[in-house]
C-alpha positions as CSV (number, residue, x, y, z in Angstrom):
1,X,-10.3,9.7,-9.9
2,X,-7.3,7.4,-9.6
3,X,-5.8,6.1,-6.4
4,X,-3.1,8.7,-6.9
5,X,-5.4,11.6,-7.2
6,X,-7.4,10.6,-4.1
7,X,-4.2,10.6,-2.1
8,X,-3.4,13.7,-3.4
9,X,-6.5,15.3,-2.3
10,X,-5.7,14.4,1.4
11,X,-4.9,17.4,3.8
12,X,-1.1,17.6,3.8
13,X,1.1,20.0,5.5
14,X,2.4,22.5,2.9
15,X,5.8,21.4,2.1
16,X,4.7,17.6,2.5
17,X,2.1,18.5,-0.2
18,X,4.4,19.9,-2.7
19,X,6.9,17.1,-2.3
20,X,3.8,14.7,-3.2
21,X,2.8,16.8,-6.2
22,X,6.5,16.7,-7.3
23,X,6.2,12.7,-6.8
24,X,2.9,12.5,-8.3
25,X,4.2,14.2,-11.6
26,X,7.3,11.6,-11.5
27,X,4.8,8.7,-11.2
28,X,2.6,10.0,-13.9
29,X,5.7,10.3,-16.1
30,X,7.2,6.9,-15.3
31,X,5.4,4.8,-17.7
32,X,7.6,1.8,-18.8
33,X,10.3,3.2,-17.3
34,X,8.8,1.4,-14.0
35,X,9.8,-1.8,-15.3
36,X,12.8,-1.1,-17.4
37,X,16.6,-0.7,-16.7
38,X,19.1,1.8,-17.7
39,X,22.0,1.1,-20.1
40,X,24.2,-0.1,-17.4
41,X,21.4,-1.9,-15.9
42,X,21.5,-0.1,-12.3
43,X,21.0,3.6,-11.0
44,X,22.7,6.3,-12.6
45,X,23.7,9.9,-12.7
46,X,22.3,12.6,-14.8
47,X,22.0,16.5,-14.5
48,X,18.7,18.0,-13.3
49,X,17.7,15.1,-11.1
50,X,15.1,15.7,-8.3
51,X,16.2,15.7,-4.8
52,X,17.4,12.2,-3.5
53,X,17.7,13.0,0.3
54,X,20.8,11.4,0.8
55,X,19.5,8.1,-0.2
56,X,21.8,7.3,-3.2
57,X,23.8,4.0,-2.9
58,X,22.7,0.3,-2.8
59,X,21.3,-1.7,0.0
60,X,20.6,-5.5,0.7
61,X,17.1,-5.8,2.0
62,X,17.1,-7.6,5.5
63,X,13.6,-7.5,6.8
64,X,10.0,-6.6,5.4
65,X,7.3,-6.1,8.0
66,X,3.5,-5.1,7.9
67,X,1.5,-4.2,4.9
68,X,3.6,-3.6,1.9
69,X,0.9,-4.6,-0.7
70,X,2.1,-2.3,-3.4
71,X,5.9,-3.4,-3.1
72,X,7.5,-6.7,-4.2
73,X,7.3,-8.8,-0.8
74,X,10.6,-10.9,-2.1
75,X,12.7,-7.8,-2.8
76,X,16.6,-8.6,-2.3
77,X,18.3,-5.4,-3.4
78,X,17.3,-1.9,-3.5
79,X,19.3,0.9,-5.1
80,X,18.9,4.8,-5.4
81,X,20.3,6.5,-8.1
82,X,21.6,10.3,-8.4
83,X,19.0,10.4,-11.4
84,X,16.1,9.8,-9.2
85,X,15.7,6.5,-10.3
86,X,15.6,3.5,-8.2
87,X,15.8,-0.2,-9.1
88,X,14.3,-3.3,-6.9
89,X,15.6,-6.8,-7.4
90,X,13.5,-9.5,-6.1
91,X,14.4,-13.2,-5.4
92,X,11.4,-15.3,-4.7
93,X,10.6,-19.0,-4.0
94,X,12.5,-21.4,-6.2
95,X,15.0,-18.3,-6.9
96,X,12.6,-16.6,-9.0
97,X,14.2,-13.4,-10.1
98,X,12.8,-10.4,-11.4
99,X,14.1,-6.6,-12.0
100,X,11.9,-3.4,-11.4
101,X,12.9,0.5,-12.0
102,X,10.7,3.4,-10.8
103,X,11.1,7.0,-9.9
104,X,11.6,8.7,-6.6
105,X,12.0,11.9,-4.7
106,X,13.4,12.1,-1.2
107,X,13.3,15.1,1.2
108,X,12.9,15.9,5.0
109,X,13.1,12.4,5.8
110,X,10.1,11.3,3.4
111,X,10.6,9.6,0.2
112,X,8.0,8.9,-2.6
113,X,8.6,5.8,-4.5
114,X,6.7,5.4,-7.9
115,X,5.5,1.9,-8.1
116,X,3.8,1.8,-11.6
117,X,2.5,4.6,-13.9
118,X,0.2,6.8,-11.9
119,X,1.0,5.2,-8.4
120,X,3.4,6.1,-5.8
121,X,4.0,5.2,-2.2
122,X,5.0,7.4,0.5
123,X,7.6,6.3,3.2
124,X,9.2,8.2,6.0
125,X,13.1,7.1,6.3
126,X,16.0,7.2,8.4
127,X,19.7,6.2,7.9
128,X,21.6,5.0,11.0
129,X,25.1,4.1,10.0
130,X,24.6,1.5,7.2
131,X,21.0,0.7,8.1
132,X,18.0,2.4,6.0
133,X,14.8,1.9,7.3
134,X,11.7,2.8,5.2
135,X,8.2,3.3,7.1
136,X,4.8,3.7,5.3
137,X,3.1,3.6,8.7
138,X,1.6,0.3,8.0
139,X,4.7,-1.5,6.6
140,X,8.4,-1.2,7.1
141,X,11.5,-2.1,4.8
142,X,14.9,-2.3,6.7
143,X,18.0,-2.6,4.3
144,X,21.7,-2.5,5.0
145,X,24.1,-0.5,2.7
146,X,26.2,-2.7,0.5
147,X,28.0,-2.6,-2.6
148,X,27.4,-6.1,-3.7
149,X,24.1,-5.3,-5.5
150,X,24.5,-6.7,-9.0
151,X,23.5,-4.7,-11.9
152,X,19.8,-5.4,-13.2
153,X,21.0,-6.7,-16.4
154,X,23.2,-9.2,-14.5
155,X,20.3,-10.3,-12.2
156,X,17.8,-10.7,-15.2
157,X,19.4,-11.1,-18.5
158,X,17.9,-9.1,-21.4
159,X,16.3,-11.3,-24.1
160,X,17.9,-10.8,-27.5
161,X,15.2,-10.5,-30.2
162,X,15.9,-11.7,-33.8
163,X,12.4,-10.9,-35.2
164,X,9.1,-9.6,-34.0
165,X,5.7,-10.3,-35.8
166,X,2.9,-8.3,-35.0
167,X,-0.4,-10.7,-35.5
168,X,-2.9,-7.9,-34.8
169,X,-4.6,-6.3,-32.2
170,X,-6.2,-8.4,-29.4
171,X,-9.6,-9.2,-30.5
172,X,-12.7,-11.7,-30.4
173,X,-10.5,-13.7,-33.1
174,X,-7.0,-13.3,-31.4
175,X,-5.7,-13.8,-28.0
176,X,-2.1,-14.3,-26.5
177,X,-1.7,-18.0,-25.5
178,X,1.1,-20.4,-24.9
179,X,3.0,-21.8,-28.0
180,X,3.8,-25.4,-29.1
181,X,6.7,-26.5,-31.7
182,X,5.5,-29.6,-33.6
183,X,8.8,-30.0,-35.3
184,X,8.4,-27.7,-38.3
185,X,5.9,-24.9,-37.3
186,X,4.3,-23.3,-34.2
187,X,0.6,-23.7,-32.7
188,X,-1.1,-21.2,-30.7
189,X,-4.2,-21.4,-28.7
190,X,-7.8,-19.8,-28.9
191,X,-7.8,-18.7,-25.3
192,X,-10.9,-16.1,-24.8
193,X,-11.6,-15.8,-28.7
194,X,-14.8,-16.6,-30.4
195,X,-12.8,-18.8,-33.0
196,X,-12.7,-22.2,-31.5
197,X,-9.6,-23.3,-33.2
198,X,-6.0,-24.0,-32.6
199,X,-3.7,-22.4,-35.3
200,X,-0.7,-23.7,-36.9
201,X,1.8,-20.8,-37.9
202,X,5.0,-20.6,-40.1
203,X,6.9,-17.9,-38.4
204,X,9.6,-17.4,-41.2
205,X,6.8,-17.0,-43.7
206,X,4.5,-14.9,-41.4
207,X,1.8,-17.0,-42.5
208,X,-1.1,-19.1,-41.1
209,X,-0.7,-22.5,-42.3
210,X,-4.0,-24.3,-41.0
211,X,-6.4,-24.3,-38.3
212,X,-8.1,-27.2,-36.1
213,X,-11.6,-27.0,-34.9
214,X,-11.4,-27.9,-31.1
215,X,-14.0,-28.0,-28.2
216,X,-11.5,-26.6,-25.8
217,X,-10.5,-22.8,-24.9
218,X,-6.8,-23.5,-24.9
219,X,-4.4,-21.3,-23.0
220,X,-1.6,-24.0,-22.3
221,X,-0.2,-25.9,-25.2
222,X,2.1,-28.8,-25.6
223,X,3.2,-31.2,-28.3
224,X,4.1,-34.7,-27.6
225,X,5.5,-35.7,-30.7
226,X,2.1,-36.9,-32.2
227,X,-0.6,-34.8,-30.6
228,X,-1.3,-31.5,-29.0
229,X,-2.1,-31.2,-25.5
230,X,-4.2,-28.1,-24.5
231,X,-5.8,-26.7,-21.1
232,X,-9.2,-25.3,-21.4
233,X,-10.3,-22.2,-19.7
234,X,-10.2,-22.3,-15.9
235,X,-10.4,-26.3,-15.8
236,X,-7.8,-27.9,-13.7
237,X,-7.2,-30.7,-16.5
238,X,-5.4,-30.9,-19.7
239,X,-6.8,-32.3,-22.9
240,X,-5.1,-34.6,-25.5
241,X,-6.4,-33.5,-29.0
242,X,-7.2,-35.6,-32.0
243,X,-5.2,-34.0,-34.6
244,X,-7.5,-35.4,-37.4
245,X,-10.7,-33.9,-36.1
246,X,-10.0,-31.9,-33.1
247,X,-11.8,-34.3,-30.6
248,X,-10.8,-34.7,-27.2
249,X,-8.9,-38.0,-26.7
250,X,-7.9,-37.8,-23.2
251,X,-8.9,-35.8,-20.1
252,X,-6.0,-35.7,-17.6
253,X,-6.3,-36.2,-13.7
254,X,-7.0,-32.8,-12.3
255,X,-4.3,-30.4,-11.1
256,X,-4.7,-26.6,-10.5
257,X,-7.4,-24.5,-12.1
258,X,-6.6,-22.0,-14.8
259,X,-3.6,-23.5,-16.5
260,X,-1.7,-21.1,-18.9
261,X,1.2,-23.2,-19.8
262,X,2.1,-26.9,-20.5
263,X,5.3,-28.5,-21.7
264,X,6.2,-32.0,-22.7
265,X,9.6,-33.4,-21.4
266,X,9.5,-36.7,-23.8
267,X,7.8,-38.6,-20.8
268,X,5.9,-36.6,-18.7
269,X,3.9,-33.3,-19.1
270,X,4.6,-30.2,-17.0
271,X,1.6,-27.8,-16.3
272,X,1.4,-24.4,-14.1
273,X,-1.6,-23.1,-12.4
274,X,-2.4,-19.5,-12.0
275,X,-5.1,-20.3,-9.3
276,X,-2.8,-22.6,-7.0
277,X,0.4,-20.8,-7.9
278,X,1.8,-24.5,-8.5
279,X,3.8,-26.5,-11.0
280,X,2.6,-29.9,-11.7
281,X,4.3,-33.0,-13.3
282,X,1.8,-35.5,-14.8
283,X,2.3,-38.8,-16.2
284,X,-0.1,-39.5,-18.9
285,X,0.5,-43.2,-19.1
286,X,-0.5,-43.7,-15.8
287,X,-3.0,-40.6,-15.5
288,X,-1.4,-39.5,-12.2
289,X,0.1,-36.2,-10.7
290,X,3.5,-37.4,-9.9
291,X,4.8,-34.0,-8.8
292,X,3.9,-30.6,-7.3
293,X,5.8,-27.7,-6.5
294,X,4.3,-24.5,-5.0
295,X,5.6,-21.3,-6.6
296,X,5.0,-19.1,-3.6
297,X,4.6,-15.3,-3.9
298,X,5.1,-14.2,-7.5
299,X,5.1,-10.5,-8.9
300,X,3.0,-11.7,-12.1
301,X,1.0,-14.5,-13.2
302,X,2.8,-17.3,-14.9
303,X,2.5,-18.0,-18.4
304,X,3.5,-20.6,-21.1
305,X,5.9,-23.5,-20.2
306,X,8.6,-25.1,-22.4
307,X,11.2,-27.7,-22.0
308,X,14.5,-27.3,-23.8
309,X,17.5,-29.2,-23.4
310,X,16.6,-30.5,-20.2
311,X,15.6,-27.4,-18.6
312,X,12.1,-26.1,-17.8
313,X,11.4,-22.5,-19.1
314,X,8.4,-20.6,-17.4
315,X,7.1,-17.3,-18.8
316,X,6.4,-14.9,-15.7
317,X,5.1,-11.4,-16.5
318,X,7.9,-9.7,-18.6
319,X,10.3,-12.4,-18.0
320,X,11.1,-16.0,-18.5
321,X,12.6,-18.2,-15.6
322,X,15.0,-21.2,-16.6
323,X,14.1,-23.8,-13.8
324,X,16.2,-27.0,-13.0
325,X,13.5,-29.6,-12.8
326,X,15.4,-31.8,-10.7
327,X,16.3,-29.2,-8.0
328,X,13.3,-27.1,-8.7
329,X,15.6,-24.0,-8.4
330,X,15.5,-21.1,-11.1
331,X,19.4,-21.1,-12.7
332,X,18.7,-18.0,-14.7
333,X,16.1,-15.4,-15.4
334,X,15.6,-13.5,-18.7
335,X,13.6,-10.5,-19.3
336,X,12.0,-8.5,-22.3
337,X,10.6,-5.2,-21.0
338,X,7.1,-4.1,-22.5
339,X,6.0,-7.7,-23.4
340,X,3.7,-9.7,-21.3
341,X,4.8,-13.0,-22.2
342,X,2.0,-15.8,-22.5
343,X,3.8,-18.5,-24.6
344,X,7.1,-20.1,-25.2
345,X,8.4,-22.7,-27.7
346,X,11.8,-23.9,-28.8
347,X,12.7,-25.5,-32.0
348,X,16.0,-26.8,-31.1
349,X,17.8,-23.9,-32.1
350,X,15.6,-20.5,-31.3
351,X,12.8,-19.7,-28.8
352,X,9.7,-18.3,-29.8
353,X,7.6,-16.0,-27.5
354,X,4.3,-14.8,-27.7
355,X,2.6,-11.9,-25.8
356,X,0.8,-8.7,-25.6
357,X,2.6,-5.5,-26.1
358,X,0.1,-2.8,-25.5
359,X,-3.0,-3.9,-27.4
360,X,-1.0,-5.9,-29.8
361,X,-0.6,-9.8,-29.9
362,X,3.1,-10.4,-31.1
363,X,5.4,-13.2,-31.8
364,X,9.0,-12.9,-31.1
365,X,12.0,-15.2,-32.1
366,X,14.7,-14.7,-29.6
367,X,17.7,-15.9,-28.2
368,X,18.1,-17.0,-24.3
369,X,21.6,-16.9,-24.0
């Protein structure tokens, strides 16, 4: 029985149960809509919408209190549309931005918010002047009415896809990992596969060029101009790979465990840890970790890293965050709904993304304007 079904089986007053059942139908129908955005990037209008209980409008979140485990803890804006859809815009540590969309029904001072397919949360709500308060009984959201809420497509820029390649379904021979560009072709890792090889791939020809037997299970990958560096499973180090025989030439000083992304800036390596939610700057010449930046609360696990034109790009869920490495602040965020992005590489002109769409492992050539 799903969590939604278990909640639906609780003894609720008749009117409350009817409202819940209607919202449950919305949640189960939500699917990819819960993480997408409309044509205008914000709540819209349409006929036949569910009851909205006077909530329609946009609000700036001013306080989050208590247990809001199913809601983004770094929400900045909340918008309710007359079409029964709502948008949450988040801004976390380092200025990391995400945009999320769900469905809602509101009536008699209660509102159901679909969080993801098959999951909904019930809040009571009050509107006192410009102040909206949502109270789940264990957590509370307070927000102030504001017309300044940006459209979702302004908050997080849509990624423009030039070409998409489906490499195949996720399997023991194929996993979604980070990417590296060696000057003429892409490399991707072996992750959890049984293959034990790093793969060199020609995107334009849609063909595997070669494979290198290695002793690591690489998630993160970077090219330093002569050699690949890779992470391995949950280990806290990164490893320099001999391009002739795949042997490990260098094992770095330890950083954080589970490193899904590595990038080379010409002098130093950057690595991100899922376990510690931290970005590391590593000097291979001194074998020394020279910088650490905690990422704080994130809505998804970090993925691949890349350095392009002086900026650091980090995959995060279905988004890519562009970071100024000097200020350690996000300057722009991009999004590709429906793709869990694991890897990113740059060839000097275009970006390449690797990730999963459903059960398929895909490569995408894209512009990040």
